[in-house]
C-alpha positions as a Markdown table, in Angstrom:
| # | Residue | x | y | z |
|---|---|---|---|---|
| 1 | Met | -8.0 | 26.1 | 21.7 |
| 2 | Phe | -7.3 | 29.1 | 19.6 |
| 3 | Ala | -7.6 | 32.2 | 21.1 |
| 4 | Lys | -7.1 | 35.4 | 19.1 |
| 5 | Asn | -5.8 | 36.9 | 21.7 |
| 6 | Lys | -2.7 | 34.7 | 22.3 |
| 7 | Leu | -1.9 | 34.3 | 18.7 |
| 8 | Ala | -1.8 | 38.0 | 17.3 |
| 9 | Asp | -1.6 | 37.8 | 13.2 |
| 10 | Lys | -1.0 | 34.3 | 13.2 |
| 11 | Phe | -4.9 | 34.0 | 14.3 |
| 12 | Asp | -5.6 | 34.8 | 10.5 |
| 13 | Leu | -3.5 | 32.4 | 9.1 |
| 14 | Leu | -6.4 | 29.4 | 10.1 |
| 15 | Gln | -8.8 | 30.5 | 7.4 |
| 16 | Tyr | -6.0 | 29.0 | 4.9 |
| 17 | Phe | -6.2 | 25.3 | 6.5 |
| 18 | Asp | -8.6 | 22.5 | 5.3 |
| 19 | Val | -9.6 | 19.7 | 6.8 |
| 20 | Gly | -7.1 | 17.2 | 6.7 |
| 21 | Asp | -4.0 | 19.2 | 7.2 |
| 22 | Phe | -1.6 | 18.5 | 10.1 |
| 23 | Leu | -0.8 | 20.9 | 12.5 |
| 24 | Gly | 2.0 | 21.2 | 15.1 |
| 25 | Val | 0.8 | 23.1 | 18.1 |
| 26 | Ser | 2.2 | 23.7 | 21.6 |
| 27 | Gly | 0.6 | 25.4 | 25.0 |
| 28 | Glu | -0.7 | 24.4 | 27.7 |
| 29 | Ile | -3.1 | 21.7 | 29.0 |
| 30 | Ile | -6.2 | 23.0 | 30.3 |
| 31 | Thr | -10.2 | 21.7 | 31.1 |
| 32 | Thr | -12.8 | 23.9 | 29.5 |
| 33 | Gln | -15.9 | 25.1 | 31.4 |
| 34 | Ala | -17.7 | 21.9 | 29.5 |
| 35 | Gly | -15.2 | 19.8 | 31.2 |
| 36 | Glu | -13.3 | 18.7 | 28.1 |
| 37 | Ile | -9.4 | 18.4 | 28.5 |
| 38 | Thr | -7.6 | 20.8 | 25.6 |
| 39 | Ile | -4.8 | 22.9 | 24.7 |
| 40 | Asp | -4.4 | 26.5 | 25.1 |
| 41 | Ile | -2.4 | 27.2 | 22.0 |
| 42 | Ala | 0.3 | 29.4 | 22.2 |
| 43 | Tyr | 2.1 | 28.5 | 18.8 |
| 44 | Phe | 1.4 | 26.8 | 15.9 |
| 45 | Glu | 2.9 | 25.8 | 12.1 |
| 46 | Leu | 1.5 | 23.8 | 9.6 |
| 47 | Leu | 3.2 | 20.4 | 9.1 |
| 48 | Ala | 1.5 | 18.8 | 6.2 |
| 49 | Lys | -1.0 | 20.5 | 3.7 |
| 50 | Thr | -3.7 | 18.2 | 2.1 |
| 51 | Leu | -4.2 | 18.9 | -1.9 |
| 52 | Arg | -6.8 | 16.5 | -2.0 |
| 53 | Pro | -10.1 | 16.8 | 0.2 |
| 54 | Ile | -10.7 | 13.9 | 2.4 |
| 55 | Pro | -14.5 | 12.4 | 1.9 |
| 56 | Asn | -17.0 | 12.7 | 4.1 |
| 57 | Glu | -18.6 | 9.5 | 6.0 |
| 58 | Trp | -21.8 | 10.3 | 4.5 |
| 59 | Asp | -21.2 | 11.3 | 0.4 |
| 60 | Gly | -17.7 | 9.7 | 0.9 |
| 61 | Leu | -16.4 | 6.2 | -0.8 |
| 62 | Lys | -19.6 | 4.5 | -1.5 |
| 63 | Asp | -18.2 | 2.4 | -4.4 |
| 64 | Val | -16.7 | -0.9 | -2.9 |
| 65 | Glu | -14.0 | -1.3 | -6.0 |
| 66 | Glu | -12.6 | 2.3 | -4.6 |
| 67 | Arg | -13.0 | 1.7 | -1.4 |
| 68 | Tyr | -10.1 | -1.7 | -2.2 |
| 69 | Arg | -8.3 | 0.8 | -4.4 |
| 70 | Lys | -8.2 | 3.6 | -1.8 |
| 71 | Lys | -7.7 | 1.8 | 1.6 |
| 72 | Tyr | -6.0 | 4.8 | 2.8 |
| 73 | Leu | -9.3 | 6.6 | 2.7 |
| 74 | Asp | -11.4 | 3.6 | 3.9 |
| 75 | Leu | -9.4 | 3.7 | 7.2 |
| 76 | Leu | -10.0 | 6.7 | 7.5 |
| 77 | Leu | -13.5 | 7.3 | 7.3 |
| 78 | Asn | -14.3 | 3.7 | 8.6 |
| 79 | Ser | -13.1 | 3.0 | 12.2 |
| 80 | Glu | -14.9 | 0.0 | 12.0 |
| 81 | Ile | -12.4 | -1.4 | 8.7 |
| 82 | Lys | -9.5 | -0.2 | 10.7 |
| 83 | Thr | -10.5 | -2.1 | 13.9 |
| 84 | Lys | -10.9 | -5.2 | 11.5 |
| 85 | Phe | -7.2 | -4.9 | 11.0 |
| 86 | Glu | -6.3 | -4.6 | 14.2 |
| 87 | Leu | -7.8 | -7.7 | 15.2 |
| 88 | Arg | -6.3 | -9.5 | 12.3 |
| 89 | Thr | -2.5 | -8.5 | 13.8 |
| 90 | Lys | -4.0 | -10.1 | 17.4 |
| 91 | Ile | -5.2 | -13.1 | 15.7 |
| 92 | Ile | -2.2 | -13.8 | 14.0 |
| 93 | Ser | -0.3 | -13.1 | 17.4 |
| 94 | Ser | -2.4 | -15.4 | 19.4 |
| 95 | Ile | -1.7 | -17.9 | 17.0 |
| 96 | Arg | 2.1 | -17.4 | 17.8 |
| 97 | Lys | 1.3 | -17.1 | 21.4 |
| 98 | Tyr | 0.0 | -20.7 | 21.1 |
| 99 | Leu | 2.7 | -22.1 | 19.5 |
| 100 | Asp | 5.1 | -20.8 | 21.8 |
| 101 | Thr | 3.8 | -22.7 | 24.6 |
| 102 | Lys | 4.0 | -25.8 | 22.7 |
| 103 | Gly | 7.9 | -25.4 | 22.1 |
| 104 | Phe | 7.0 | -24.8 | 18.5 |
| 105 | Leu | 9.9 | -22.5 | 16.1 |
| 106 | Glu | 8.9 | -20.1 | 13.7 |
| 107 | Val | 11.2 | -20.2 | 10.2 |
| 108 | Glu | 11.2 | -18.9 | 6.9 |
| 109 | Thr | 11.1 | -20.7 | 3.6 |
| 110 | Pro | 12.0 | -19.7 | 0.2 |
| 111 | Thr | 9.0 | -17.4 | -1.8 |
| 112 | Leu | 10.9 | -18.1 | -5.2 |
| 113 | Gln | 10.9 | -22.1 | -5.6 |
| 114 | Pro | 12.7 | -23.9 | -8.6 |
| 115 | Ile | 9.7 | -26.5 | -8.5 |
| 116 | Tyr | 6.2 | -26.0 | -6.6 |
| 117 | Gly | 4.5 | -27.9 | -4.5 |
| 118 | Gly | 2.1 | -29.1 | -1.6 |
| 119 | Gly | -1.1 | -28.1 | -2.9 |
| 120 | Phe | -3.1 | -28.4 | -6.2 |
| 121 | Ala | -3.2 | -25.1 | -8.0 |
| 122 | Lys | -1.5 | -22.9 | -10.9 |
| 123 | Pro | 1.5 | -20.8 | -10.1 |
| 124 | Phe | 2.9 | -17.4 | -11.0 |
| 125 | Ile | 6.1 | -17.9 | -12.7 |
| 126 | Thr | 9.1 | -15.3 | -12.5 |
| 127 | His | 12.9 | -16.0 | -14.4 |
| 128 | His | 15.8 | -15.8 | -12.5 |
| 129 | Glu | 18.4 | -13.4 | -15.0 |
| 130 | Val | 21.2 | -14.9 | -13.4 |
| 131 | Leu | 20.7 | -18.2 | -13.0 |
| 132 | Gly | 19.2 | -18.1 | -16.2 |
| 133 | Ser | 16.3 | -20.1 | -15.0 |
| 134 | Asp | 12.5 | -19.8 | -14.5 |
| 135 | Phe | 11.2 | -20.0 | -10.9 |
| 136 | Tyr | 7.8 | -20.0 | -9.3 |
| 137 | Leu | 6.0 | -18.2 | -6.1 |
| 138 | Arg | 5.2 | -20.6 | -4.0 |
| 139 | Ile | 1.7 | -21.9 | -3.5 |
| 140 | Ser | 3.0 | -23.4 | -0.4 |
| 141 | Asp | 5.8 | -23.5 | 1.8 |
| 142 | Glu | 4.9 | -27.4 | 2.7 |
| 143 | Met | 7.7 | -29.2 | 0.8 |
| 144 | Tyr | 10.3 | -27.0 | 2.9 |
| 145 | Leu | 8.9 | -27.3 | 6.1 |
| 146 | Lys | 8.7 | -31.3 | 5.5 |
| 147 | Arg | 12.8 | -31.0 | 4.9 |
| 148 | Leu | 13.6 | -29.2 | 8.3 |
| 149 | Ile | 11.9 | -32.2 | 10.2 |
| 150 | Val | 14.2 | -34.3 | 8.3 |
| 151 | Gly | 17.0 | -32.7 | 9.3 |
| 152 | Gly | 16.1 | -33.1 | 12.8 |
| 153 | Phe | 13.5 | -30.4 | 14.0 |
| 154 | Glu | 10.7 | -31.7 | 15.6 |
| 155 | Lys | 8.2 | -28.6 | 15.5 |
| 156 | Val | 8.5 | -26.2 | 13.1 |
| 157 | Tyr | 6.0 | -23.7 | 11.1 |
| 158 | Glu | 5.8 | -20.3 | 9.2 |
| 159 | Ile | 3.1 | -17.9 | 8.6 |
| 160 | Thr | 3.5 | -16.4 | 5.2 |
| 161 | Lys | 2.3 | -15.1 | 2.0 |
| 162 | Val | 1.8 | -17.7 | -0.6 |
| 163 | Phe | 0.1 | -17.2 | -4.4 |
| 164 | Arg | -1.9 | -19.0 | -6.4 |
| 165 | Asn | -2.9 | -17.9 | -10.1 |
| 166 | Glu | -6.5 | -18.4 | -9.7 |
| 167 | Gly | -9.9 | -16.8 | -10.1 |
| 168 | Val | -10.6 | -14.1 | -7.5 |
| 169 | Asp | -14.2 | -14.3 | -5.7 |
| 170 | His | -15.9 | -14.0 | -2.5 |
| 171 | Asp | -13.1 | -16.6 | -0.4 |
| 172 | His | -10.4 | -16.4 | -3.0 |
| 173 | Asn | -7.7 | -14.0 | -3.4 |
| 174 | Pro | -4.4 | -15.0 | -5.6 |
| 175 | Glu | -2.0 | -13.7 | -2.9 |
| 176 | Phe | -3.4 | -14.7 | 0.8 |
| 177 | Thr | -1.7 | -15.3 | 4.1 |
| 178 | Met | -1.2 | -19.2 | 5.3 |
| 179 | Phe | -0.6 | -20.9 | 8.4 |
| 180 | Glu | 1.5 | -24.1 | 8.2 |
| 181 | Ala | 3.4 | -26.4 | 10.5 |
| 182 | Met | 4.9 | -29.7 | 10.9 |
| 183 | Ile | 4.9 | -31.6 | 14.1 |
| 184 | Ala | 7.4 | -34.7 | 14.3 |
| 185 | Phe | 6.1 | -38.1 | 15.6 |
| 186 | Gln | 2.6 | -37.0 | 15.5 |
| 187 | Asp | -0.5 | -38.1 | 13.0 |
| 188 | Tyr | -3.5 | -36.4 | 11.7 |
| 189 | Gln | -5.6 | -37.3 | 15.1 |
| 190 | Tyr | -3.2 | -35.0 | 16.6 |
| 191 | Gly | -3.9 | -32.5 | 14.4 |
| 192 | Met | -7.5 | -32.3 | 14.3 |
| 193 | Asp | -7.0 | -31.8 | 17.9 |
| 194 | Met | -4.2 | -29.3 | 17.5 |
| 195 | Ile | -6.9 | -27.6 | 14.9 |
| 196 | Glu | -9.5 | -26.9 | 17.1 |
| 197 | Glu | -7.2 | -25.8 | 20.1 |
| 198 | Ile | -5.8 | -23.2 | 18.0 |
| 199 | Phe | -8.9 | -21.6 | 16.7 |
| 200 | Glu | -10.9 | -21.8 | 20.7 |
| 201 | Tyr | -7.3 | -20.4 | 22.0 |
| 202 | Ala | -7.6 | -17.6 | 19.3 |
| 203 | Ala | -10.8 | -16.8 | 19.8 |
| 204 | Lys | -10.8 | -16.4 | 23.5 |
| 205 | Lys | -7.9 | -14.3 | 23.7 |
| 206 | Val | -8.8 | -12.2 | 20.7 |
| 207 | Leu | -12.5 | -12.0 | 21.1 |
| 208 | Gly | -12.8 | -13.1 | 24.9 |
| 209 | Thr | -15.6 | -15.7 | 23.6 |
| 210 | Thr | -15.8 | -18.7 | 21.7 |
| 211 | Gln | -19.1 | -17.7 | 20.6 |
| 212 | Ile | -19.0 | -16.1 | 17.0 |
| 213 | Asn | -22.2 | -14.4 | 14.9 |
| 214 | Tyr | -21.3 | -14.8 | 11.8 |
| 215 | Gln | -24.0 | -13.1 | 9.3 |
| 216 | Gly | -26.5 | -13.6 | 11.5 |
| 217 | Leu | -25.8 | -17.1 | 12.5 |
| 218 | Ala | -24.5 | -18.0 | 16.1 |
| 219 | Met | -21.4 | -20.6 | 16.0 |
| 220 | Asp | -19.3 | -21.4 | 18.3 |
| 221 | Val | -15.1 | -22.5 | 17.8 |
| 222 | Lys | -15.3 | -24.0 | 21.3 |
| 223 | Arg | -13.9 | -28.2 | 21.3 |
| 224 | Pro | -15.1 | -30.6 | 20.2 |
| 225 | Trp | -16.3 | -29.9 | 16.9 |
| 226 | Lys | -18.2 | -32.1 | 14.8 |
| 227 | Arg | -16.6 | -34.5 | 12.4 |
| 228 | Tyr | -17.2 | -36.2 | 9.4 |
| 229 | Ser | -15.6 | -38.9 | 7.4 |
| 230 | Tyr | -15.4 | -37.8 | 3.7 |
| 231 | Val | -17.9 | -40.3 | 2.8 |
| 232 | Gly | -19.8 | -39.8 | 5.9 |
| 233 | Ala | -20.4 | -36.3 | 4.6 |
| 234 | Ile | -21.4 | -37.8 | 1.4 |
| 235 | Lys | -23.8 | -39.8 | 2.9 |
| 236 | Glu | -25.6 | -37.2 | 5.5 |
| 237 | Phe | -26.0 | -34.3 | 3.1 |
| 238 | Cys | -26.6 | -36.1 | -0.4 |
| 239 | His | -28.2 | -39.5 | 0.7 |
| 240 | Leu | -25.5 | -41.4 | -1.0 |
| 241 | Asn | -22.8 | -44.0 | -0.5 |
| 242 | Pro | -20.0 | -43.8 | -2.2 |
| 243 | Leu | -18.4 | -47.2 | -1.0 |
| 244 | Asp | -21.5 | -49.1 | -3.0 |
| 245 | Trp | -20.2 | -47.5 | -6.1 |
| 246 | Gln | -18.1 | -50.4 | -8.3 |
| 247 | Thr | -17.8 | -48.5 | -11.3 |
| 248 | Thr | -17.4 | -44.7 | -12.7 |
| 249 | Glu | -20.7 | -44.9 | -14.5 |
| 250 | Glu | -22.8 | -46.2 | -11.6 |
| 251 | Ala | -21.2 | -43.4 | -10.1 |
| 252 | Lys | -22.0 | -40.8 | -12.6 |
| 253 | Ile | -25.7 | -42.4 | -12.4 |
| 254 | Ala | -26.3 | -41.8 | -8.9 |
| 255 | Ile | -24.9 | -38.4 | -9.0 |
| 256 | Ser | -26.9 | -37.0 | -11.9 |
| 257 | Lys | -30.1 | -37.3 | -9.3 |
| 258 | Leu | -28.6 | -34.5 | -7.2 |
| 259 | Glu | -29.3 | -30.6 | -7.5 |
| 260 | Ile | -26.2 | -29.9 | -9.1 |
| 261 | Pro | -26.4 | -27.2 | -12.3 |
| 262 | Lys | -26.1 | -29.0 | -15.5 |
| 263 | Glu | -22.9 | -27.3 | -16.7 |
| 264 | Lys | -21.0 | -28.6 | -13.3 |
| 265 | Leu | -22.2 | -32.1 | -14.3 |
| 266 | Lys | -20.3 | -32.0 | -17.8 |
| 267 | Leu | -17.4 | -31.7 | -15.6 |
| 268 | Leu | -17.9 | -35.5 | -14.5 |
| 269 | Asn | -17.0 | -36.6 | -18.6 |
| 270 | Lys | -13.4 | -35.2 | -17.6 |
| 271 | Leu | -13.1 | -37.5 | -14.5 |
| 272 | Asn | -12.1 | -41.4 | -14.9 |
| 273 | Lys | -11.7 | -42.7 | -11.1 |
| 274 | Ile | -14.2 | -43.0 | -8.7 |
| 275 | Gly | -12.2 | -41.2 | -6.1 |
| 276 | Glu | -12.3 | -38.2 | -8.4 |
| 277 | Ile | -16.0 | -38.5 | -9.0 |
| 278 | Ile | -16.1 | -38.8 | -4.8 |
| 279 | Ala | -14.4 | -35.5 | -4.5 |
| 280 | Phe | -16.8 | -33.8 | -7.4 |
| 281 | Val | -20.0 | -34.7 | -5.2 |
| 282 | Phe | -18.3 | -33.5 | -2.2 |
| 283 | Glu | -17.1 | -30.4 | -3.4 |
| 284 | Glu | -20.4 | -29.7 | -5.4 |
| 285 | Ala | -23.3 | -30.8 | -3.2 |
| 286 | Val | -21.5 | -31.1 | 0.7 |
| 287 | Glu | -19.0 | -28.0 | 0.6 |
| 288 | Glu | -21.3 | -25.3 | 1.0 |
| 289 | Lys | -23.3 | -26.7 | 3.4 |
| 290 | Leu | -20.6 | -27.0 | 6.5 |
| 291 | Val | -21.9 | -23.5 | 7.6 |
| 292 | Gln | -20.9 | -24.8 | 11.6 |
| 293 | Pro | -17.1 | -25.5 | 12.2 |
| 294 | Thr | -16.6 | -28.6 | 10.7 |
| 295 | Ile | -13.7 | -31.4 | 10.4 |
| 296 | Ile | -13.7 | -33.6 | 7.4 |
| 297 | Tyr | -11.4 | -36.4 | 7.5 |
| 298 | Asn | -10.3 | -39.5 | 5.3 |
| 299 | Tyr | -9.8 | -38.1 | 1.5 |
| 300 | Pro | -9.6 | -40.0 | -1.4 |
| 301 | Ile | -6.1 | -41.0 | -2.2 |
| 302 | Glu | -7.0 | -39.5 | -6.1 |
| 303 | Ile | -7.0 | -36.1 | -5.1 |
| 304 | Ser | -4.5 | -36.5 | -1.8 |
| 305 | Pro | -0.6 | -37.3 | -3.4 |
| 306 | Leu | 0.7 | -36.2 | -0.3 |
| 307 | Ala | -1.0 | -37.9 | 2.4 |
| 308 | Lys | -0.5 | -41.3 | 4.3 |
| 309 | Lys | -3.1 | -43.7 | 3.2 |
| 310 | Cys | -5.9 | -45.2 | 5.5 |
| 311 | Pro | -5.9 | -48.9 | 6.3 |
| 312 | Asp | -8.5 | -49.0 | 3.9 |
| 313 | Pro | -6.3 | -47.7 | 0.5 |
| 314 | Arg | -8.9 | -46.0 | -1.1 |
| 315 | Phe | -8.7 | -42.9 | 1.4 |
| 316 | Thr | -5.7 | -41.1 | 3.0 |
| 317 | Gln | -5.1 | -39.5 | 6.5 |
| 318 | Arg | -5.9 | -36.3 | 5.1 |
| 319 | Phe | -8.5 | -33.5 | 6.8 |
| 320 | Glu | -9.7 | -30.1 | 6.2 |
| 321 | Met | -11.8 | -28.0 | 8.4 |
| 322 | Phe | -15.0 | -25.6 | 7.6 |
| 323 | Ala | -17.1 | -23.0 | 8.5 |
| 324 | Phe | -19.9 | -21.0 | 6.5 |
| 325 | Gly | -19.4 | -22.9 | 3.5 |
| 326 | Ser | -15.6 | -22.7 | 3.1 |
| 327 | Glu | -12.2 | -24.7 | 3.5 |
| 328 | Leu | -10.2 | -23.1 | 6.6 |
| 329 | Gly | -7.0 | -25.2 | 5.7 |
| 330 | Asn | -6.1 | -28.8 | 4.3 |
| 331 | Asn | -4.0 | -31.3 | 6.8 |
| 332 | Tyr | -2.6 | -34.8 | 7.1 |
| 333 | Thr | -0.4 | -37.5 | 8.5 |
| 334 | Glu | 2.9 | -36.7 | 5.8 |
| 335 | Leu | 3.6 | -39.3 | 3.4 |
| 336 | Asn | 6.7 | -40.6 | 4.6 |
| 337 | Asp | 7.6 | -43.7 | 2.5 |
| 338 | Pro | 9.3 | -42.6 | -0.7 |
| 339 | Leu | 8.6 | -45.8 | -2.8 |
| 340 | Asp | 4.9 | -44.6 | -2.4 |
| 341 | Leu | 5.3 | -41.1 | -3.0 |
| 342 | Tyr | 7.1 | -41.6 | -6.3 |
| 343 | Gln | 4.4 | -43.6 | -7.2 |
| 344 | Arg | 2.3 | -40.9 | -6.5 |
| 345 | Phe | 4.1 | -38.8 | -8.3 |
| 346 | Ile | 3.5 | -40.9 | -11.4 |
| 347 | Glu | 0.1 | -40.8 | -11.1 |
| 348 | Glu | 0.5 | -36.9 | -11.1 |
| 349 | Lys | 2.2 | -36.8 | -13.9 |
| 350 | Lys | -0.5 | -39.2 | -15.9 |
| 351 | Arg | -3.0 | -36.6 | -15.0 |
| 352 | Glu | -1.1 | -33.5 | -16.0 |
| 353 | Lys | -0.6 | -35.6 | -19.5 |
| 354 | Ala | -4.1 | -35.7 | -19.2 |
| 355 | Gly | -5.0 | -32.0 | -19.0 |
| 356 | Phe | -5.0 | -31.6 | -15.5 |
| 357 | Glu | -3.1 | -28.2 | -15.1 |
| 358 | Glu | -2.6 | -28.1 | -11.2 |
| 359 | Ala | -1.6 | -31.8 | -11.0 |
| 360 | His | 1.2 | -31.8 | -8.5 |
| 361 | Gln | 4.9 | -31.4 | -9.9 |
| 362 | Thr | 7.6 | -34.5 | -9.0 |
| 363 | Asp | 10.5 | -33.3 | -6.7 |
| 364 | Tyr | 13.1 | -35.3 | -6.8 |
| 365 | Asp | 15.0 | -33.3 | -4.7 |
| 366 | Tyr | 12.3 | -33.9 | -1.9 |
| 367 | Leu | 12.2 | -37.4 | -2.7 |
| 368 | Glu | 15.9 | -37.8 | -1.9 |
| 369 | Ala | 15.4 | -35.8 | 1.3 |
| 370 | Ile | 13.0 | -38.2 | 2.7 |
| 371 | Glu | 15.1 | -41.2 | 1.5 |
| 372 | His | 17.2 | -40.4 | 4.2 |
| 373 | Gly | 14.4 | -41.0 | 6.6 |
| 374 | Phe | 11.3 | -38.9 | 7.7 |
| 375 | Pro | 9.6 | -39.2 | 10.8 |
| 376 | Pro | 6.1 | -40.0 | 10.9 |
| 377 | Thr | 5.0 | -36.3 | 11.0 |
| 378 | Cys | 1.4 | -34.6 | 10.8 |
| 379 | Gly | 1.4 | -31.4 | 8.6 |
| 380 | Ile | -1.5 | -28.4 | 9.5 |
| 381 | Ala | -2.2 | -25.5 | 8.2 |
| 382 | Ile | -4.8 | -22.6 | 8.6 |
| 383 | Gly | -6.2 | -19.9 | 5.6 |
| 384 | Ile | -5.1 | -16.8 | 8.1 |
| 385 | Asp | -7.6 | -14.7 | 5.9 |
| 386 | Arg | -10.4 | -16.7 | 6.2 |
| 387 | Met | -10.1 | -17.0 | 10.0 |
| 388 | Val | -9.8 | -13.0 | 10.1 |
| 389 | Met | -13.2 | -13.6 | 8.2 |
| 390 | Leu | -15.1 | -16.1 | 10.3 |
| 391 | Phe | -14.0 | -13.8 | 13.2 |
| 392 | Thr | -14.9 | -10.5 | 12.2 |
| 393 | Asn | -18.0 | -11.6 | 10.5 |
| 394 | Thr | -16.9 | -10.7 | 7.3 |
| 395 | Pro | -18.0 | -12.6 | 4.1 |
| 396 | Ile | -15.6 | -10.9 | 1.1 |
| 397 | Ile | -12.1 | -11.6 | 1.9 |
| 398 | Lys | -10.9 | -8.7 | -0.1 |
| 399 | Glu | -12.2 | -7.0 | 3.0 |
| 400 | Val | -9.9 | -8.3 | 5.4 |
| 401 | Ile | -6.5 | -8.2 | 3.3 |
| 402 | Leu | -5.4 | -4.1 | 3.6 |
| 403 | Phe | -4.0 | -4.1 | 0.2 |
| 404 | Pro | -6.0 | -7.0 | -2.1 |
| 405 | Thr | -5.1 | -7.8 | -5.5 |
| 406 | Leu | -7.2 | -6.1 | -8.2 |
| 407 | Arg | -7.3 | -5.2 | -12.0 |
| 408 | Pro | -4.7 | -2.5 | -12.6 |
| 409 | Phe | -5.8 | 0.9 | -13.4 |
| 410 | Ser | -4.3 | 3.9 | -14.0 |
| 411 | Ser | -5.3 | 7.3 | -12.3 |
| 412 | Ser | -2.7 | 9.2 | -14.0 |
| 413 | Lys | -5.5 | 11.3 | -16.1 |
| 414 | Thr | -7.0 | 12.2 | -13.0 |
| 415 | His | -3.8 | 12.7 | -11.2 |
| 416 | Ser | -2.3 | 16.9 | -11.2 |
| 417 | Pro | 1.0 | 17.2 | -9.5 |
């Protein structure tokens, strides 16, 4: 409370202050007649002056792009945005607390990698001047976490940034946060249970409930989740049985009856393996229908080069979890047979030569590592940003990243020092 009789000639300086200025004040803490606690100011000083007006809540930041570029103003004007990022931090913290109870060791692996791997993605490339070599911003930390299992650790994890040089849309950002863990002497069945536990644990800790309202849909991350095999999901949602397909032509004829845009169907011409065609059907006709928390397991071997085979060698011990039509993470029983892995790398090299830019690279150093002995291991992963989207009822990934990737924009023309 500013009182003229206490501030004397300094009181007139108040007319030069603007909304957004930072003031330092001192005085006695009092209670007003209205019952409000305030400070009866005896002294004040200017700590920082605002040179640009702060938009008001009604007329300010209406343009979405401007909100993303000027996140500092978005946070100032929108308390819901600020709360969302506080929840994000709590979600990550809850994952760490859960893993602490399970005896996991948090580790750090390289961001700059001489060979990229652990996923199908186009990398960002940089050059190390001293070493005279190209390096890649990691698309995953998987290959290094597995080296640590070879080195004798049994439970390791990392929560880190990964980078993929791919498109930007409602659930993709080139720079995103990934949780990934390796658990020795376990398989993907254990991983499925653990993923469900993590989501349930985090929801209870952060939200106080496992029930989530996402874009008007009631969801529940409480265990157990709905589970389908990869083929079973196609049977359920497309009324097709891929196991009946004997040739790629037969598969393509069956798929042509689905409601898939013609432009997308043209992509089938590039696919020459039944497993790839099965994956096409799943991605184009099933994925978007997986709205409730769901686990899909036993993926085709053609799209799972690092996963251990199922008893049916056409499929692998790989699973992914989905919600709101988006994948939340990729997981599997790790392929620990170096001879089998070498053959998989050969197949990936063939795919690369056939024009598949995102084929997995051959990592001879990793092959050498697991030749020293790689115990049965389960690898699990969660895309943190999409998990936050689910927990905060947010349909656009840029809304849960403080500084999302945007096209460069120069404000020099509007800036005046």
